[in-house]
N, C-alpha and C positions, 0 to 999 in steps of 0.2 A: 762571715766566712762559712759558717755551717750552712747557711741558706744557699749559698752558691754551690756548695758540694751536693746538697740534697737536690736542688734543681737540676744539676748536671746529671746526677745518677738517675733520677726519675725520667729525665728527658731521653736517656739512652735505653729506657725500658725497664729500669729497676724499680723496686718497691722499698719503702723505708718505714720502719716502726720507730716513732719518735716518742720518748717519754719526757714530759716537761711540765713544770708548774708555771711556766712563762706563757701567758695567754697570747701575748703579742707574737711570739715565735710560732705558736700553734696556728693563729689566724693567718700568718704569712705563709706557712709551709704545708699545712694539712688540707687535704681534700675532705677528710672525715675525721671526727674527733669522738673519743669515748671519755666519759667522766666517771671516775670511781670515787666513792665515799666509803672509807673504812673497808675497802676491798669489794664493795658491792657496786655493780654497774647502775648508774643513776641517769645517764643520758648518752645518746649516740646520735650523730648527725653532722651536718656541716658546722664548722667552728662557730659561725655567727648564730646558727640555730641553737646550738648547745649553750652558748653564753646567754641567750635569751631565756632558755629553760631554767638555767641555774639562777637567774636573777629573780624568777617568780617565787 
């Protein structure tokens, strides 16, 4: 449901800031992801790139 709403909104020219701990949702919906650890930015990029960086 949320995915459909986000896709529809973005498709009409809108932007969305999504906060989630669910990596599947982030991979499905995000063009770009930021990862924070204790409030510090540790990674930024495409969701698959960020996940790769986190795993290292």
